[in-house]
C-alpha positions as CSV (number, residue, x, y, z in Angstrom):
1,X,-125.3,-72.1,-40.6
2,X,-127.2,-70.2,-43.4
3,X,-130.3,-72.3,-42.9
4,X,-130.2,-72.0,-39.1
5,X,-129.9,-68.2,-39.4
6,X,-132.8,-67.6,-41.6
7,X,-135.0,-70.4,-40.3
8,X,-135.7,-72.0,-43.7
9,X,-135.2,-75.7,-44.1
10,X,-134.4,-76.5,-46.8
11,X,-133.1,-73.2,-48.3
12,X,-135.3,-72.0,-51.2
13,X,-132.4,-70.4,-53.1
14,X,-129.1,-71.9,-54.2
15,X,-127.0,-69.0,-53.0
16,X,-126.4,-68.2,-49.3
17,X,-128.8,-65.6,-48.0
18,X,-126.7,-64.7,-45.0
19,X,-123.0,-64.5,-44.9
20,X,-121.3,-65.0,-41.6
21,X,-117.7,-63.9,-40.9
22,X,-115.7,-64.1,-37.7
23,X,-113.6,-61.0,-37.0
24,X,-111.1,-61.0,-34.2
25,X,-112.4,-58.9,-31.3
26,X,-110.0,-57.4,-28.8
27,X,-112.4,-57.5,-25.9
28,X,-112.0,-56.8,-22.2
29,X,-109.5,-58.8,-20.1
30,X,-110.7,-61.9,-18.3
31,X,-111.8,-61.7,-14.7
32,X,-109.0,-62.0,-12.1
33,X,-107.9,-65.6,-11.9
34,X,-109.4,-66.6,-15.2
35,X,-107.3,-68.1,-17.9
36,X,-106.8,-65.9,-21.0
37,X,-108.7,-66.8,-24.2
38,X,-109.3,-65.4,-27.6
39,X,-112.7,-64.1,-28.1
40,X,-114.5,-63.9,-31.5
41,X,-117.6,-62.0,-32.5
42,X,-119.9,-63.2,-35.3
43,X,-121.2,-60.5,-37.6
44,X,-124.2,-60.8,-39.9
45,X,-123.4,-58.7,-43.0
46,X,-126.8,-58.9,-44.7
47,X,-129.7,-58.9,-44.5
48,X,-130.1,-57.4,-41.0
49,X,-133.7,-58.7,-40.6
50,X,-132.3,-62.3,-40.4
51,X,-130.3,-61.7,-37.3
52,X,-132.0,-64.5,-35.3
53,X,-128.9,-66.1,-34.0
54,X,-128.0,-65.6,-30.3
55,X,-125.0,-63.4,-30.0
56,X,-122.2,-65.3,-28.2
57,X,-120.8,-63.9,-24.9
58,X,-118.4,-61.1,-25.4
59,X,-116.7,-61.2,-22.0
60,X,-113.4,-62.9,-22.3
61,X,-113.0,-66.1,-20.3
62,X,-116.7,-66.8,-19.9
63,X,-118.9,-69.4,-21.6
64,X,-122.6,-69.7,-20.8
65,X,-124.3,-73.0,-20.6
66,X,-128.1,-73.4,-20.3
67,X,-128.9,-76.2,-17.9
68,X,-131.6,-77.7,-20.1
69,X,-128.9,-78.2,-22.8
70,X,-126.5,-79.9,-20.6
71,X,-128.2,-83.3,-20.5
72,X,-126.2,-85.6,-18.2
73,X,-124.2,-83.5,-15.8
74,X,-120.5,-84.3,-15.9
75,X,-117.1,-82.8,-15.7
76,X,-117.6,-81.7,-19.3
77,X,-120.1,-79.1,-18.0
78,X,-117.4,-76.9,-16.7
79,X,-114.1,-76.0,-18.2
80,X,-110.7,-76.6,-16.7
81,X,-109.0,-73.7,-18.4
82,X,-111.5,-70.9,-18.3
83,X,-114.4,-69.4,-16.3
84,X,-117.7,-71.0,-17.0
85,X,-121.1,-69.3,-16.5
86,X,-124.1,-71.6,-16.0
87,X,-127.7,-70.2,-16.3
88,X,-130.1,-72.0,-14.0
89,X,-133.4,-73.3,-15.2
90,X,-136.3,-75.1,-13.5
91,X,-134.2,-78.4,-13.4
92,X,-131.7,-76.9,-10.9
93,X,-133.8,-74.2,-9.2
94,X,-134.2,-74.9,-5.5
95,X,-130.9,-76.9,-5.2
96,X,-128.2,-75.8,-2.8
97,X,-125.2,-74.3,-4.5
98,X,-122.7,-76.8,-2.9
99,X,-124.7,-79.8,-4.1
100,X,-125.1,-78.3,-7.5
101,X,-121.4,-77.7,-7.8
102,X,-120.6,-81.3,-6.7
103,X,-122.9,-82.4,-9.5
104,X,-121.5,-80.3,-12.3
105,X,-117.9,-80.6,-11.2
106,X,-117.7,-84.4,-11.3
107,X,-114.4,-85.8,-9.9
108,X,-113.5,-82.6,-8.1
109,X,-112.9,-83.3,-4.3
110,X,-115.6,-82.0,-2.0
111,X,-113.0,-80.0,0.0
112,X,-112.0,-78.1,-3.2
113,X,-115.7,-77.2,-3.9
114,X,-116.1,-75.7,-0.4
115,X,-112.7,-73.9,-0.8
116,X,-113.8,-72.1,-3.9
117,X,-117.1,-71.2,-2.3
118,X,-115.4,-69.7,0.8
119,X,-112.9,-67.8,-1.3
120,X,-115.6,-66.2,-3.4
121,X,-114.4,-67.6,-6.7
122,X,-117.9,-69.0,-7.2
123,X,-120.4,-66.2,-7.7
124,X,-124.1,-66.1,-8.2
125,X,-125.4,-63.0,-10.1
126,X,-121.9,-61.4,-9.6
127,X,-122.2,-61.7,-5.8
128,X,-120.7,-64.1,-3.2
129,X,-122.9,-66.8,-1.7
130,X,-122.4,-69.4,1.1
131,X,-122.7,-73.1,0.7
132,X,-126.3,-73.0,1.9
133,X,-127.6,-70.7,-0.8
134,X,-130.4,-72.2,-2.8
135,X,-130.4,-71.5,-6.5
136,X,-133.3,-69.7,-8.2
137,X,-134.5,-69.8,-11.8
138,X,-132.5,-67.4,-13.9
139,X,-129.5,-67.3,-11.6
140,X,-126.1,-67.0,-13.4
141,X,-123.5,-69.1,-11.6
142,X,-119.8,-68.3,-12.2
143,X,-117.5,-71.3,-11.8
144,X,-113.8,-70.7,-11.9
145,X,-111.4,-72.8,-13.9
146,X,-111.1,-76.2,-12.1
147,X,-108.2,-78.4,-12.6
148,X,-108.0,-81.8,-11.0
149,X,-105.1,-84.1,-10.5
150,X,-104.3,-86.4,-13.4
151,X,-105.2,-89.6,-11.6
152,X,-108.5,-88.1,-10.4
153,X,-109.2,-86.8,-13.8
154,X,-108.7,-90.2,-15.3
155,X,-111.1,-91.7,-12.8
156,X,-113.6,-89.0,-13.5
157,X,-113.7,-90.1,-17.1
158,X,-114.1,-93.7,-16.2
159,X,-116.9,-95.1,-18.4
160,X,-120.1,-95.6,-16.4
161,X,-121.8,-98.8,-17.3
162,X,-125.6,-98.4,-17.6
163,X,-127.6,-100.5,-15.2
164,X,-131.2,-101.3,-14.9
165,X,-132.3,-102.1,-11.3
166,X,-135.5,-103.8,-10.2
167,X,-138.1,-101.0,-10.4
168,X,-140.8,-101.1,-7.7
169,X,-142.7,-97.9,-8.9
170,X,-142.4,-95.3,-11.5
171,X,-144.4,-92.4,-12.8
172,X,-143.7,-88.9,-14.3
173,X,-142.4,-87.6,-11.0
174,X,-140.5,-90.3,-9.2
175,X,-138.8,-93.6,-9.5
176,X,-138.4,-96.3,-6.8
177,X,-135.9,-99.2,-7.1
178,X,-134.7,-102.1,-5.1
179,X,-131.0,-101.4,-4.6
180,X,-128.8,-104.5,-4.2
181,X,-126.2,-104.7,-1.4
182,X,-122.6,-103.7,-2.4
183,X,-123.7,-100.9,-4.8
184,X,-123.0,-97.3,-3.7
185,X,-125.8,-94.8,-4.3
186,X,-123.4,-92.3,-5.9
187,X,-119.7,-92.0,-6.8
188,X,-117.1,-90.6,-4.5
189,X,-114.6,-91.6,-1.8
190,X,-112.8,-94.0,-4.0
191,X,-116.0,-95.2,-5.8
192,X,-116.0,-94.3,-9.5
193,X,-119.8,-94.4,-9.9
194,X,-123.0,-95.5,-8.1
195,X,-126.7,-96.0,-8.7
196,X,-127.4,-92.4,-9.7
197,X,-124.6,-92.3,-12.3
198,X,-125.7,-95.7,-13.7
199,X,-129.3,-94.7,-13.9
200,X,-128.4,-91.5,-15.8
201,X,-126.3,-93.5,-18.2
202,X,-129.2,-95.9,-18.7
203,X,-131.6,-93.0,-19.3
204,X,-129.7,-90.4,-21.4
205,X,-133.0,-88.8,-22.3
206,X,-133.9,-87.9,-18.7
207,X,-133.7,-84.2,-18.1
208,X,-133.7,-84.6,-14.4
209,X,-132.8,-87.5,-12.1
210,X,-131.7,-87.1,-8.5
211,X,-131.4,-89.2,-5.4
212,X,-134.1,-88.4,-2.8
213,X,-132.3,-90.1,0.1
214,X,-129.4,-92.5,0.6
215,X,-128.7,-96.0,1.6
216,X,-125.3,-97.3,2.8
217,X,-123.4,-99.2,0.2
218,X,-123.9,-102.5,2.0
219,X,-127.6,-101.9,2.7
220,X,-130.1,-103.2,0.2
221,X,-133.7,-102.2,-0.4
222,X,-136.1,-99.4,-1.3
223,X,-134.4,-96.4,-2.8
224,X,-136.2,-93.3,-4.2
225,X,-135.1,-91.1,-7.1
226,X,-136.9,-87.9,-8.2
227,X,-137.6,-87.2,-11.9
228,X,-138.6,-83.6,-11.4
229,X,-137.3,-80.8,-9.1
230,X,-140.8,-80.2,-7.6
231,X,-141.0,-83.9,-6.6
232,X,-137.6,-83.8,-5.0
233,X,-138.5,-80.7,-3.0
234,X,-141.8,-82.2,-1.9
235,X,-140.2,-85.5,-0.8
236,X,-137.4,-83.7,1.1
237,X,-140.1,-81.7,2.9
238,X,-141.7,-85.0,4.0
239,X,-138.3,-86.3,5.2
240,X,-137.6,-83.1,7.2
241,X,-141.1,-83.2,8.8
242,X,-140.8,-86.9,9.6
243,X,-143.8,-87.8,7.5
244,X,-142.2,-90.8,5.9
245,X,-142.4,-94.3,7.5
246,X,-139.1,-96.1,6.9
247,X,-138.8,-99.7,8.0
248,X,-135.7,-101.9,7.9
249,X,-134.9,-105.5,8.7
250,X,-131.7,-106.1,10.7
251,X,-130.3,-109.4,12.0
252,X,-128.1,-108.8,15.1
253,X,-125.8,-110.9,17.2
254,X,-126.4,-110.9,21.0
255,X,-129.2,-111.3,23.4
256,X,-132.4,-109.3,23.3
257,X,-133.0,-108.4,26.9
258,X,-136.2,-110.0,28.4
259,X,-137.2,-106.8,30.1
260,X,-137.4,-104.9,26.8
261,X,-140.5,-106.7,25.8
262,X,-140.9,-106.6,22.0
263,X,-140.2,-102.9,21.5
264,X,-137.2,-100.8,22.4
265,X,-136.7,-97.1,21.6
266,X,-133.2,-95.6,21.4
267,X,-132.7,-91.9,21.6
268,X,-129.0,-91.6,21.8
269,X,-127.4,-88.5,20.1
270,X,-125.0,-89.3,17.3
271,X,-121.7,-87.5,16.4
272,X,-119.8,-87.9,13.1
273,X,-116.0,-87.9,13.1
274,X,-113.0,-89.1,11.0
275,X,-110.7,-91.9,12.0
276,X,-106.9,-91.5,11.7
277,X,-107.2,-93.1,8.3
278,X,-109.7,-90.4,7.2
279,X,-112.7,-92.7,7.2
280,X,-116.1,-91.4,8.3
281,X,-117.5,-92.9,11.5
282,X,-120.3,-92.2,13.9
283,X,-120.5,-92.7,17.7
284,X,-122.9,-92.0,20.5
285,X,-121.9,-88.7,22.1
286,X,-123.8,-86.4,24.5
287,X,-123.4,-83.3,22.3
288,X,-124.2,-85.1,19.1
289,X,-127.3,-84.7,16.9
290,X,-130.6,-85.9,18.3
291,X,-131.4,-89.3,16.9
292,X,-134.3,-91.7,17.4
293,X,-134.8,-95.3,16.4
294,X,-137.4,-97.8,17.5
295,X,-136.6,-101.5,17.3
296,X,-139.3,-104.2,17.2
297,X,-138.5,-107.8,17.9
298,X,-139.5,-110.1,15.0
299,X,-137.8,-113.3,16.1
300,X,-134.9,-114.5,18.2
301,X,-132.7,-117.5,18.4
302,X,-129.7,-118.4,20.6
303,X,-127.2,-115.5,20.2
304,X,-129.2,-113.9,17.3
305,X,-132.3,-111.8,16.8
306,X,-134.2,-110.4,13.9
307,X,-135.4,-106.9,14.4
308,X,-137.5,-104.4,12.5
309,X,-136.1,-100.8,12.8
310,X,-138.3,-97.7,12.5
311,X,-136.3,-94.6,11.6
312,X,-137.7,-91.5,13.3
313,X,-134.6,-89.4,12.3
314,X,-132.2,-90.0,9.4
315,X,-128.7,-89.7,10.8
316,X,-125.7,-91.3,9.1
317,X,-125.3,-95.0,10.1
318,X,-128.1,-94.4,12.7
319,X,-129.4,-98.0,12.9
320,X,-126.0,-99.5,12.9
321,X,-124.6,-97.3,15.7
322,X,-127.7,-97.5,17.9
323,X,-127.7,-101.3,17.7
324,X,-123.9,-101.4,18.5
325,X,-124.7,-99.2,21.5
326,X,-127.2,-101.8,22.7
327,X,-124.4,-104.5,22.3
328,X,-126.4,-105.9,19.4
329,X,-124.1,-105.4,16.4
330,X,-125.6,-106.1,13.0
331,X,-124.4,-109.3,11.4
332,X,-121.8,-108.6,8.8
333,X,-121.3,-104.9,9.7
334,X,-117.7,-104.2,8.8
335,X,-117.6,-100.8,10.6
336,X,-119.5,-101.3,13.9
337,X,-120.0,-105.1,14.1
338,X,-118.2,-108.1,15.6
339,X,-115.2,-108.5,13.2
340,X,-114.3,-111.9,14.3
341,X,-117.8,-113.2,14.0
342,X,-118.1,-111.6,10.5
343,X,-115.0,-113.5,9.4
344,X,-116.4,-116.8,10.6
345,X,-119.8,-116.3,9.0
346,X,-118.1,-115.4,5.7
347,X,-116.3,-118.7,5.4
348,X,-117.5,-120.9,2.5
349,X,-118.6,-123.8,4.8
350,X,-120.1,-121.6,7.6
351,X,-123.5,-122.5,8.9
352,X,-125.2,-120.1,9.4
353,X,-123.2,-118.2,6.8
354,X,-123.4,-114.7,5.4
355,X,-121.1,-112.6,3.3
356,X,-122.8,-109.3,3.5
357,X,-124.3,-106.9,6.1
358,X,-127.8,-108.0,7.2
359,X,-129.6,-104.6,6.9
360,X,-132.4,-104.3,4.4
361,X,-134.7,-101.3,3.8
362,X,-137.8,-103.4,3.2
363,X,-140.7,-100.8,3.4
364,X,-141.3,-97.2,2.7
365,X,-144.6,-95.4,3.1
366,X,-145.2,-91.8,2.1
367,X,-147.6,-89.3,0.3
368,X,-147.1,-88.8,-3.4
369,X,-145.3,-85.4,-3.8
370,X,-147.8,-84.1,-6.4
371,X,-151.1,-86.0,-6.0
372,X,-150.9,-86.6,-2.2
373,X,-152.0,-90.2,-2.6
374,X,-150.6,-92.6,0.0
375,X,-148.0,-94.9,-1.4
376,X,-146.3,-97.9,0.1
377,X,-143.3,-99.7,-1.4
378,X,-141.9,-103.0,-0.3
379,X,-138.7,-104.8,-1.4
380,X,-138.5,-108.5,-0.7
381,X,-135.7,-109.8,1.6
382,X,-132.7,-110.8,-0.6
383,X,-132.1,-114.5,-1.1
384,X,-128.8,-114.5,0.9
385,X,-130.6,-112.9,3.9
386,X,-133.5,-115.3,3.8
387,X,-131.2,-118.2,3.5
388,X,-129.4,-117.0,6.7
389,X,-132.8,-116.9,8.5
390,X,-133.6,-120.4,7.3
391,X,-130.3,-121.7,8.6
392,X,-131.0,-120.1,12.0
393,X,-134.4,-121.8,12.1
394,X,-132.9,-125.2,11.3
395,X,-130.2,-124.8,13.9
396,X,-132.7,-123.7,16.5
397,X,-135.6,-126.1,16.3
398,X,-137.2,-124.7,19.4
399,X,-137.8,-121.4,17.6
400,X,-140.5,-120.5,15.2
401,X,-139.6,-122.5,12.1
402,X,-141.4,-120.1,9.8
403,X,-140.4,-116.5,10.4
404,X,-143.1,-114.3,8.9
405,X,-141.5,-111.4,7.1
406,X,-143.2,-108.6,5.1
407,X,-141.8,-107.8,1.7
């Protein structure tokens, strides 16, 4: 402590030049609702000119963290028994307060996060904010003591295994990977961890790493992550303004209508709802959100068709629900597909056979968020999907035996 206080390494004298003592300080009472705690104040006795240490916070029940010192964001960032104060730096500036809290309060249910926002227990610069508030550099965020159920707390501390995914592109601003099917993009809803948690574990030195967009757990393909806040903001702007070209491959069960030609646009509005079991679902509904998908016919066989999907909007489960609405459910879709067919295709001796959902994000075209250069990323069709296509070609000799696929 002596060396840190005077700034000399190593100390040039053998005796301490600064003597630090901790004296009990009967400070003010904690904020309403905060747990009580003992507060200590450090005094520098001599010499006064060496008082270079930051004075600790003197308000009971408050601990200030600087975001740049947090490293990987986890439940350890906020205390369960006292109020925490988090000072925002460039790494978190621009992020919505609800998303920020979900990040620093790992393992806390989303419903609880919104509850403490609505009740005013979360404050920014001593004032109330709503869930849509965007943080600014220098903001001081007050987070109340957050206790989670014992079982949830145990799962929150589940070790996250580091994982290195196939990298399609990387520079100082962004990272693009080929996500495999069966891996969630983030933890939650019974999933202990996902791509983002694993990537942060694999790159502990990364000061900032955030998902730019999402893919369903059973969807494979191109997934973007931002390495800087400015890149994230720029990429989100392109998504909002529909300046990204997202293409997917989907194999469906059913007959592609002859009067559709080779291109079919679907503009059915989509509405999110919860089932009786609490699962999230989406359906076509007149008062839903405007949604637009364009499907291009790539190849077709008896009872099956391979389609390219162009996303014009980015609603939850959009491709899956629009295809189900056309009576062309995606092969292997466990939520909106043909459940009996899926079971038959998953059998070990099935031919054709498939044990996953055939939806693959194969291409993404965009402008670099900093340089403006046009970038295009492609992820090859996974082996199990290509094998399914090969089996369809073999069983339908009259069709094109060599289906040409990009990526």
